[in-house]
DSSP file (Angstrom, degrees, kcal/mol; ACC not computed):
  #  RESIDUE AA STRUCTURE BP1 BP2  ACC     N-H-->O    O-->H-N    N-H-->O    O-->H-N    TCO  KAPPA ALPHA  PHI   PSI    X-CA   Y-CA   Z-CA
    1    1 A X              0   0    0      0, 0.0     2,-0.3     0, 0.0     0, 0.0   0.000 360.0 360.0 360.0 128.5  191.7   12.6  119.3
    2    2 A X        -     0   0    0      1,-0.1     2,-0.4     0, 0.0     0, 0.0  -0.568 360.0-131.0 -78.1 133.5  194.3   14.3  117.1
    3    3 A X        -     0   0    0     -2,-0.3     3,-0.1     1,-0.1     2,-0.1  -0.707  26.6-117.4 -83.3 131.7  196.2   12.1  114.8
    4    4 A X        -     0   0    0     -2,-0.4    -1,-0.1     1,-0.1     2,-0.0  -0.385  34.1-100.9 -67.6 145.2  200.0   12.7  114.9
    5    5 A X        -     0   0    0      1,-0.1     2,-0.6    -2,-0.1    -1,-0.1  -0.356  34.5-112.5 -64.2 145.3  201.6   14.0  111.8
    6    6 A X    >   -     0   0    0      1,-0.1     3,-1.8    -3,-0.1    -1,-0.1  -0.724  19.9-152.9 -79.6 117.2  203.5   11.4  109.7
    7    7 A X  T 3  S+     0   0    0     -2,-0.6    69,-0.7     1,-0.3    68,-0.2   0.654  93.0  60.8 -67.6 -13.1  207.2   12.4  110.0
    8    8 A X  T 3  S+     0   0    0     66,-0.1     2,-0.5    67,-0.1    -1,-0.3   0.404  87.5  85.8 -94.4   2.4  207.8   10.7  106.6
    9    9 A X  S <  S-     0   0    0     -3,-1.8     2,-0.1    65,-0.0    67,-0.1  -0.900  89.4-110.5-104.1 131.4  205.4   13.1  104.8
   10   10 A X        -     0   0    0     -2,-0.5     2,-0.5    65,-0.1    -2,-0.1  -0.363  27.3-155.4 -65.0 131.0  206.9   16.4  103.6
   11   11 A X        +     0   0    0     -4,-0.1     7,-0.5    -2,-0.1     2,-0.3  -0.943  18.4 177.3-108.9 124.3  205.7   19.5  105.5
   12   12 A X        +     0   0    0     -2,-0.5     7,-0.2     4,-0.1     2,-0.1  -0.851  35.5  16.5-122.8 158.4  205.9   22.7  103.6
   13   13 A X  S >  S+     0   0    0      5,-1.8     3,-2.6    -2,-0.3     5,-0.1  -0.336  99.7  18.8  87.4-162.5  204.9   26.3  104.3
   14   14 A X  T 3  S+     0   0    0      1,-0.3     3,-0.1    -2,-0.1    -2,-0.1  -0.134 129.1  16.7 -51.3 130.7  204.0   28.1  107.5
   15   15 A X  T 3  S+     0   0    0      1,-0.3    -1,-0.3     2,-0.0     2,-0.2   0.325 108.7  97.8  88.0  -8.4  205.2   26.3  110.6
   16   16 A X  S <  S-     0   0    0     -3,-2.6    -1,-0.3     2,-0.1    -4,-0.1  -0.686  79.5-123.1-107.0 164.2  207.6   24.1  108.6
   17   17 A X  S    S+     0   0    0     -2,-0.2     2,-0.8    -6,-0.2    -5,-0.1   0.749  99.5  65.3 -75.8 -23.8  211.4   24.6  108.1
   18   18 A X        +     0   0    0     -7,-0.5    -5,-1.8    -5,-0.1     2,-0.6  -0.854  60.7 168.4-107.4 100.6  211.1   24.6  104.3
   19   19 A X    >>  -     0   0    0     -2,-0.8     4,-2.1    -7,-0.2     3,-0.9  -0.921  19.4-162.7-116.7 105.3  209.1   27.7  103.2
   20   20 A X  H 3> S+     0   0    0     -2,-0.6     4,-2.9     1,-0.3     5,-0.2   0.838  87.1  60.4 -59.3 -35.9  209.4   28.2   99.4
   21   21 A X  H 3> S+     0   0    0      1,-0.2     4,-0.6     2,-0.2    -1,-0.3   0.865 110.0  42.7 -62.9 -34.2  208.2   31.8   99.5
   22   22 A X  H X4 S+     0   0    0     -3,-0.9     3,-0.5     2,-0.2     4,-0.3   0.901 116.7  46.6 -74.1 -42.4  211.1   32.7  101.7
   23   23 A X  H >< S+     0   0    0     -4,-2.1     3,-1.3     1,-0.2    -2,-0.2   0.835 102.9  63.3 -71.1 -32.5  213.6   30.6   99.8
   24   24 A X  H 3< S+     0   0    0     -4,-2.9    -1,-0.2     1,-0.3    -2,-0.2   0.797  98.4  57.1 -62.3 -29.2  212.5   31.9   96.4
   25   25 A X  T << S+     0   0    0     -4,-0.6    -1,-0.3    -3,-0.5    -2,-0.2   0.568  84.3 100.7 -82.1  -9.0  213.5   35.5   97.3
   26   26 A X  S <  S-     0   0    0     -3,-1.3    69,-0.1    -4,-0.3    70,-0.1  -0.500  83.9-105.9 -73.4 145.2  217.1   34.5   98.0
   27   27 A X        -     0   0    0     67,-0.4    69,-2.8    -2,-0.2     2,-0.5  -0.327  33.6-122.5 -64.9 155.3  219.6   35.3   95.3
   28   28 A X  B     -a   96   0A   0     67,-0.2    69,-0.2    -3,-0.1     2,-0.1  -0.894  26.8-165.9-106.8 127.8  220.8   32.3   93.3
   29   29 A X        -     0   0    0     67,-2.7    66,-0.0    -2,-0.5    67,-0.0  -0.254  34.0-109.4 -93.8-173.9  224.5   31.5   93.1
   30   30 A X  S    S+     0   0    0     67,-0.1    67,-0.1    68,-0.1    -2,-0.0   0.183  71.4 135.9-100.2  14.5  226.4   29.2   90.8
   31   31 A X        -     0   0    0     65,-0.2    68,-1.9    67,-0.1    67,-1.5  -0.195  45.5-152.1 -65.1 151.5  227.1   26.8   93.6
   32   32 A X  E     -b   99   0B   0     66,-0.2    27,-1.4    65,-0.1     2,-0.3  -0.998  21.1-171.9-119.2 123.0  226.8   23.0   93.4
   33   33 A X  E     -bC 100  58B   0     66,-2.5    68,-3.5    -2,-0.5     2,-0.4  -0.860  15.6-151.3-114.7 149.3  226.0   21.4   96.8
   34   34 A X  E     -bC 101  57B   0     23,-2.4    23,-2.7    -2,-0.3     2,-0.4  -0.969  18.7-172.8-115.1 137.7  225.9   17.8   97.8
   35   35 A X  E     +bC 102  56B   0     66,-2.5    68,-0.9    -2,-0.4     2,-0.3  -0.993  18.3 127.5-136.2 135.9  223.5   16.9  100.7
   36   36 A X  E     - C   0  55B   0     19,-1.8    19,-2.6    -2,-0.4     2,-0.4  -0.974  43.4-117.1-168.8 169.3  223.0   13.7  102.6
   37   37 A X  E     - C   0  54B   0     -2,-0.3     2,-0.3    17,-0.2    17,-0.2  -0.919  26.9-178.3-113.9 144.6  222.7   12.2  106.1
   38   38 A X  E     - C   0  53B   0     15,-2.0    15,-3.2    -2,-0.4     2,-0.2  -0.983  24.9-118.0-138.6 151.5  225.1    9.5  107.4
   39   39 A X  E     + C   0  52B   0     -2,-0.3     2,-0.3    13,-0.2    13,-0.2  -0.585  36.7 162.6 -89.6 153.5  225.1    7.7  110.7
   40   40 A X  E     - C   0  51B   0     11,-2.7    11,-2.9    -2,-0.2     2,-0.1  -0.962  44.5 -77.8-155.0 168.6  228.0    7.9  113.2
   41   41 A X  E     - C   0  50B   0     -2,-0.3     2,-0.3     9,-0.2     9,-0.2  -0.429  61.5 -91.1 -68.7 149.1  228.7    7.3  116.8
   42   42 A X    >   -     0   0    0      7,-0.5     3,-0.5     3,-0.4     6,-0.2  -0.474  33.7-148.0 -62.0 119.1  227.4    9.9  119.2
   43   43 A X  T 3  S+     0   0    0     -2,-0.3     3,-0.3     1,-0.2    -1,-0.2   0.756  96.0  50.5 -65.9 -22.4  230.3   12.3  119.6
   44   44 A X  T 3  S+     0   0    0      1,-0.3    -1,-0.2     2,-0.0     2,-0.2   0.747 130.3  12.6 -85.2 -24.2  229.3   13.1  123.2
   45   45 A X    X   -     0   0    0     -3,-0.5     3,-2.3     4,-0.1    -3,-0.4  -0.678  62.1-167.7-153.6  92.6  229.1    9.5  124.3
   46   46 A X  T 3  S+     0   0    0      1,-0.3    -4,-0.1    -3,-0.3    -3,-0.1   0.686  90.9  58.7 -58.9 -18.7  230.6    6.8  121.9
   47   47 A X  T 3  S+     0   0    0     -6,-0.1    -1,-0.3    -5,-0.1     3,-0.1   0.644  94.2  85.4 -83.1 -14.1  228.8    4.1  123.9
   48   48 A X  S <  S-     0   0    0     -3,-2.3    -6,-0.4    -6,-0.2     3,-0.1  -0.149  96.2 -67.5 -79.1 177.6  225.4    5.6  123.3
   49   49 A X        -     0   0    0      1,-0.1    -7,-0.5    -8,-0.1    -1,-0.2  -0.129  62.1 -91.3 -61.1 161.2  223.2    5.1  120.3
   50   50 A X  E     -C   41   0B   0     -9,-0.2     2,-0.3    -3,-0.1    -9,-0.2  -0.283  36.1-148.5 -71.2 160.8  224.3    6.3  116.9
   51   51 A X  E     -C   40   0B   0    -11,-2.9   -11,-2.7    -3,-0.1     2,-0.5  -0.852  12.8-124.1-123.1 163.4  223.3    9.8  115.6
   52   52 A X  E     -CD  39  69B   0     17,-3.2    17,-2.7    -2,-0.3     2,-0.6  -0.948  19.7-157.3-112.3 125.5  222.7   10.9  112.1
   53   53 A X  E     -CD  38  68B   0    -15,-3.2   -15,-2.0    -2,-0.5     2,-0.5  -0.905   3.0-158.8-107.0 120.0  224.7   13.8  110.8
   54   54 A X  E     -CD  37  67B   0     13,-4.0    13,-2.4    -2,-0.6     2,-0.4  -0.831  17.1-179.6 -95.2 133.1  223.3   15.7  107.9
   55   55 A X  E     -CD  36  66B   0    -19,-2.6   -19,-1.8    -2,-0.5     2,-0.5  -0.985  24.0-158.7-135.5 144.4  225.8   17.7  105.9
   56   56 A X  E     -CD  35  65B   0      9,-2.5     8,-3.2    -2,-0.4     9,-1.2  -0.993  20.5-165.9-118.5 123.0  225.7   20.0  102.9
   57   57 A X  E     -CD  34  63B   0    -23,-2.7   -23,-2.4    -2,-0.5     6,-0.2  -0.918  15.2-129.4-115.7 132.9  229.1   20.2  101.2
   58   58 A X  E >   -C   33   0B   0      4,-3.2     3,-2.7    -2,-0.4   -25,-0.2  -0.372  31.5-106.6 -73.0 155.6  230.1   22.8   98.6
   59   59 A X  T 3  S+     0   0    0    -27,-1.4    -1,-0.1     1,-0.3   -26,-0.1   0.745 121.8  59.0 -55.5 -24.6  231.6   21.7   95.3
   60   60 A X  T 3  S-     0   0    0    -28,-0.1    -1,-0.3     2,-0.1    -2,-0.0   0.435 122.6-104.9 -87.9   1.0  234.9   23.0   96.6
   61   61 A X  S <  S+     0   0    0     -3,-2.7     2,-0.2     1,-0.3    -2,-0.1   0.359  78.1 123.9  99.5  -4.9  234.8   20.7   99.6
   62   62 A X        -     0   0    0      1,-0.1    -4,-3.2    -5,-0.0     2,-0.4  -0.602  66.8-104.9 -91.3 154.7  233.8   23.0  102.5
   63   63 A X  E     -D   57   0B   0     -6,-0.2    -6,-0.3    -2,-0.2     3,-0.1  -0.627  28.4-174.4 -80.8 124.5  230.8   22.4  104.7
   64   64 A X  E     -     0   0B   0     -8,-3.2    26,-3.0    -2,-0.4     2,-0.3   0.882  69.0 -23.8 -81.9 -44.5  227.9   24.7  104.0
   65   65 A X  E     -D   56   0B   0     -9,-1.2    -9,-2.5    24,-0.2    -1,-0.4  -0.975  59.5-164.8-162.3 160.1  225.7   23.6  106.8
   66   66 A X  E     -D   55   0B   0     -2,-0.3     2,-0.3   -11,-0.2   -11,-0.2  -0.983   2.6-171.8-151.2 161.8  225.2   20.5  109.1
   67   67 A X  E     -D   54   0B   0    -13,-2.4   -13,-4.0    -2,-0.3     2,-0.5  -0.985  12.9-145.5-154.6 143.0  222.6   19.1  111.4
   68   68 A X  E     -D   53   0B   0     -2,-0.3     2,-0.3   -15,-0.2   -15,-0.2  -0.952  16.7-179.2-115.3 132.7  222.5   16.2  113.8
   69   69 A X  E     -D   52   0B   0    -17,-2.7   -17,-3.2    -2,-0.5     4,-0.1  -0.939  25.5-143.0-126.2 152.1  219.4   14.2  114.5
   70   70 A X  S    S+     0   0    0     -2,-0.3     2,-0.3   -19,-0.2   -17,-0.1   0.389  83.1  54.3 -98.5   4.5  219.1   11.2  116.9
   71   71 A X  S    S-     0   0    0    -19,-0.1   -19,-0.2     3,-0.0    -2,-0.1  -0.887 108.0 -73.6-127.0 160.3  216.7    9.2  114.8
   72   72 A X        -     0   0    0     -2,-0.3    -2,-0.1     1,-0.1   -20,-0.0  -0.342  68.4-100.9 -52.1 133.5  217.0    8.0  111.2
   73   73 A X        -     0   0    0     -4,-0.1     2,-0.2     1,-0.1    -1,-0.1  -0.236  36.6-154.7 -66.8 146.0  216.4   11.2  109.1
   74   74 A X     >  -     0   0    0     -3,-0.1     4,-1.8     1,-0.0     3,-0.4  -0.575  36.9 -95.0-107.1 174.1  213.1   11.9  107.5
   75   75 A X  H  > S+     0   0    0      1,-0.2     4,-2.6   -68,-0.2     5,-0.2   0.845 126.6  56.2 -57.0 -35.3  212.2   14.0  104.4
   76   76 A X  H  > S+     0   0    0    -69,-0.7     4,-2.5     2,-0.2    -1,-0.2   0.844 102.7  54.1 -69.6 -33.3  211.5   16.9  106.8
   77   77 A X  H  > S+     0   0    0     -3,-0.4     4,-2.2     2,-0.2    -1,-0.2   0.919 111.8  45.0 -63.8 -42.6  215.0   16.6  108.3
   78   78 A X  H  X S+     0   0    0     -4,-1.8     4,-2.6     2,-0.2    -2,-0.2   0.917 113.0  50.1 -67.2 -42.9  216.5   16.9  104.8
   79   79 A X  H  X S+     0   0    0     -4,-2.6     4,-2.5     1,-0.2     5,-0.2   0.913 112.3  47.8 -61.5 -42.9  214.1   19.8  103.9
   80   80 A X  H  X S+     0   0    0     -4,-2.5     4,-2.6     2,-0.2    -1,-0.2   0.907 111.3  50.8 -64.4 -41.8  215.0   21.6  107.1
   81   81 A X  H  X S+     0   0    0     -4,-2.2     4,-2.3     2,-0.2    -2,-0.2   0.927 112.6  46.0 -61.6 -45.8  218.8   21.1  106.5
   82   82 A X  H  X S+     0   0    0     -4,-2.6     4,-2.0     2,-0.2    -2,-0.2   0.923 113.7  47.9 -64.4 -44.6  218.5   22.4  102.9
   83   83 A X  H  X S+     0   0    0     -4,-2.5     4,-2.2     1,-0.2     5,-0.2   0.913 112.3  49.8 -63.0 -42.1  216.4   25.5  104.0
   84   84 A X  H  X S+     0   0    0     -4,-2.6     4,-3.4     1,-0.2    -1,-0.2   0.913 109.4  51.9 -61.8 -43.1  218.9   26.2  106.8
   85   85 A X  H  < S+     0   0    0     -4,-2.3     4,-0.4     1,-0.2    10,-0.2   0.873 111.9  46.4 -62.8 -37.5  221.8   26.0  104.4
   86   86 A X  H  < S+     0   0    0     -4,-2.0     9,-1.6     2,-0.2     3,-0.3   0.889 122.3  34.5 -72.1 -38.6  220.2   28.4  102.0
   87   87 A X  H  < S+     0   0    0     -4,-2.2     7,-0.2     7,-0.2    -2,-0.2   0.844 135.0  18.2 -87.0 -35.9  219.2   30.9  104.7
   88   88 A X  S  < S+     0   0    0     -4,-3.4    -1,-0.2    -5,-0.2    -2,-0.2  -0.418  75.8 170.5-136.4  59.2  222.1   30.6  107.2
   89   89 A X    >   -     0   0    0     -4,-0.4     3,-2.2    -3,-0.3   -24,-0.2  -0.291  48.4-108.1 -68.7 160.0  225.1   28.9  105.5
   90   90 A X  T 3  S+     0   0    0    -26,-3.0    -1,-0.1     1,-0.3   -26,-0.1   0.798 121.0  56.4 -59.6 -29.0  228.4   28.9  107.4
   91   91 A X  T 3  S-     0   0    0    -27,-0.2    -1,-0.3     2,-0.1    -2,-0.1   0.460 107.6-129.0 -83.4   2.0  229.9   31.5  105.0
   92   92 A X  S <  S+     0   0    0     -3,-2.2     2,-0.8     1,-0.2    -2,-0.1   0.649  70.7 124.9  63.3  19.9  227.0   33.8  105.9
   93   93 A X        -     0   0    0      2,-0.0    -1,-0.2     0, 0.0    -2,-0.1  -0.763  54.2-149.5-109.7  83.5  226.1   34.4  102.2
   94   94 A X        +     0   0    0     -2,-0.8   -67,-0.4    -7,-0.2     2,-0.3  -0.261  38.9 129.3 -57.3 132.1  222.4   33.4  102.0
   95   95 A X        -     0   0    0     -9,-1.6     2,-0.4   -10,-0.2   -67,-0.2  -0.978  57.9-105.7-172.1 162.3  221.6   32.0   98.6
   96   96 A X  B     -a   28   0A   0    -69,-2.8   -67,-2.7    -2,-0.3   -65,-0.2  -0.857  41.2-125.3 -94.2 137.5  220.0   29.2   96.6
   97   97 A X        -     0   0    0     -2,-0.4   -65,-0.1   -69,-0.2   -67,-0.1  -0.398   8.9-129.7 -75.8 162.1  222.5   27.0   94.9
   98   98 A X  S    S+     0   0    0    -67,-1.5    23,-2.7     1,-0.3     2,-0.3   0.868  91.6  17.0 -74.0 -38.4  222.3   26.4   91.1
   99   99 A X  E     -be  32 121B   0    -68,-1.9   -66,-2.5    21,-0.2     2,-0.4  -0.991  60.9-163.5-139.5 141.8  222.5   22.6   91.6
  100  100 A X  E     -be  33 122B   0     21,-2.8    23,-2.5    -2,-0.3     2,-0.6  -0.996   9.4-156.0-124.4 127.5  222.0   20.1   94.5
  101  101 A X  E     -be  34 123B   0    -68,-3.5   -66,-2.5    -2,-0.4     2,-0.3  -0.910  17.2-176.8-100.7 122.6  223.2   16.6   94.3
  102  102 A X  E     -be  35 124B   0     21,-2.6    23,-2.7    -2,-0.6   -66,-0.2  -0.883  35.5-100.7-114.9 148.6  221.3   14.2   96.6
  103  103 A X  E     - e   0 125B   0    -68,-0.9     2,-2.2    -2,-0.3    23,-0.2  -0.484  47.1-104.9 -62.9 139.1  222.0   10.6   97.2
  104  104 A X        +     0   0    0     21,-2.6     2,-0.4    -2,-0.1    -1,-0.1  -0.462  66.9 149.2 -71.8  83.0  219.4    8.6   95.1
  105  105 A X    >>  -     0   0    0     -2,-2.2     3,-1.4     1,-0.1     4,-0.7  -0.950  54.4-132.5-119.3 138.8  217.2    7.6   98.0
  106  106 A X  G >4 S+     0   0    0     -2,-0.4     3,-0.9     1,-0.3     4,-0.4   0.846 105.0  64.9 -55.0 -35.6  213.5    7.1   97.8
  107  107 A X  G 34 S+     0   0    0      1,-0.2     3,-0.3     2,-0.1    -1,-0.3   0.785 102.6  46.5 -61.4 -29.0  213.0    9.2  100.9
  108  108 A X  G X> S+     0   0    0     -3,-1.4     3,-1.6    -5,-0.2     4,-0.7   0.591  86.2  89.8 -92.3 -10.3  214.3   12.4   99.2
  109  109 A X  H XX S+     0   0    0     -3,-0.9     3,-1.0    -4,-0.7     4,-0.6   0.833  78.4  62.2 -58.2 -36.2  212.3   12.1   95.9
  110  110 A X  H 34 S+     0   0    0     -4,-0.4     4,-0.4    -3,-0.3    -1,-0.3   0.748 101.0  55.0 -63.6 -22.1  209.3   14.1   97.3
  111  111 A X  H <> S+     0   0    0     -3,-1.6     4,-2.0     1,-0.2     3,-0.4   0.730  86.8  82.3 -81.8 -24.0  211.6   17.1   97.7
  112  112 A X  H <X S+     0   0    0     -3,-1.0     4,-2.3    -4,-0.7     5,-0.2   0.895  90.2  46.8 -52.9 -52.3  212.8   17.1   94.1
  113  113 A X  H  X S+     0   0    0     -4,-0.6     4,-2.0     1,-0.2    -1,-0.2   0.844 111.1  53.3 -64.1 -30.0  209.9   19.0   92.5
  114  114 A X  H  > S+     0   0    0     -3,-0.4     4,-0.8    -4,-0.4    -1,-0.2   0.887 110.1  46.8 -71.0 -38.1  209.9   21.6   95.2
  115  115 A X  H ><>S+     0   0    0     -4,-2.0     5,-2.2     2,-0.2     3,-0.7   0.899 110.4  53.5 -67.5 -39.9  213.6   22.3   94.7
  116  116 A X  H ><5S+     0   0    0     -4,-2.3     3,-1.9     1,-0.2    -2,-0.2   0.887 103.2  56.9 -61.0 -39.6  213.0   22.5   90.9
  117  117 A X  H 3<5S+     0   0    0     -4,-2.0    -1,-0.2     1,-0.3    -2,-0.2   0.757 102.8  56.1 -63.0 -23.7  210.3   25.1   91.5
  118  118 A X  T <<5S-     0   0    0     -4,-0.8    -1,-0.3    -3,-0.7    -2,-0.2   0.367 125.4-104.6 -87.7   4.8  212.9   27.2   93.3
  119  119 A X  T < 5S+     0   0    0     -3,-1.9     2,-0.5     1,-0.3    -3,-0.2   0.688  78.1 136.7  81.7  18.7  215.1   27.1   90.1
  120  120 A X      < -     0   0    0     -5,-2.2     2,-0.3    -6,-0.1    -1,-0.3  -0.878  52.2-134.3-103.9 124.9  217.5   24.5   91.6
  121  121 A X  E     -e   99   0B   0    -23,-2.7   -21,-2.8    -2,-0.5     2,-0.5  -0.611  21.3-151.2 -75.2 133.5  218.6   21.6   89.4
  122  122 A X  E     -e  100   0B   0     -2,-0.3     2,-0.5   -23,-0.2   -21,-0.2  -0.928  12.0-171.5-112.3 128.4  218.4   18.3   91.3
  123  123 A X  E     -e  101   0B   0    -23,-2.5   -21,-2.6    -2,-0.5     2,-0.6  -0.980  10.2-154.9-118.1 121.5  220.7   15.4   90.5
  124  124 A X  E     -e  102   0B   0     -2,-0.5     2,-0.4   -23,-0.2   -21,-0.2  -0.868  22.0-179.3 -95.5 119.0  220.0   12.1   92.2
  125  125 A X  E     -e  103   0B   0    -23,-2.7   -21,-2.6    -2,-0.6     3,-0.1  -0.928  36.5-137.4-122.6 142.4  223.3   10.2   92.4
  126  126 A X  S    S+     0   0    0     -2,-0.4     2,-0.3   -23,-0.2    -1,-0.1   0.827  97.1  20.1 -65.2 -29.0  224.0    6.7   93.7
  127  127 A X  S    S-     0   0    0    -25,-0.1     2,-0.4   -24,-0.1    -1,-0.1  -0.982  76.5-134.9-137.7 149.5  227.2    8.1   95.3
  128  128 A X        -     0   0    0     -2,-0.3   -94,-0.0     1,-0.1   -25,-0.0  -0.861   8.9-142.9-106.1 141.3  228.3   11.6   96.2
  129  129 A X              0   0    0     -2,-0.4    -1,-0.1     1,-0.2   -70,-0.0   0.873 360.0 360.0 -69.8 -39.0  231.8   12.9   95.3
  130  130 A X              0   0    0    -73,-0.1    -1,-0.2     0, 0.0   -72,-0.1   0.440 360.0 360.0 -92.7 360.0  232.3   15.0   98.5
């Protein structure tokens, strides 16, 4: 019997959304991004269960990328959101940011060294400005 993967353990590489070899080849900009998930009412049905909206916001206040999940977000949801933002941001200028500010949550800590290996400075903050 196959054991199901733990959704709270970071999945990297082939078959995962966060593939460092692909991200490493992207040019690096001078951007500072903030990334986090927050819960909200389901926009399609406010009486339904809440959804979690992941957003990456540029230092200038515009949204770089976003993602909605219907369960509390895992490390893999954050990794996928970050990889998507780097590869397919809304401004269509694929790049790695210089700095990413993440909310200081235990769940995101496992991602810090991987972002650092990509040359991205990680700041864990109790609150995010944007």
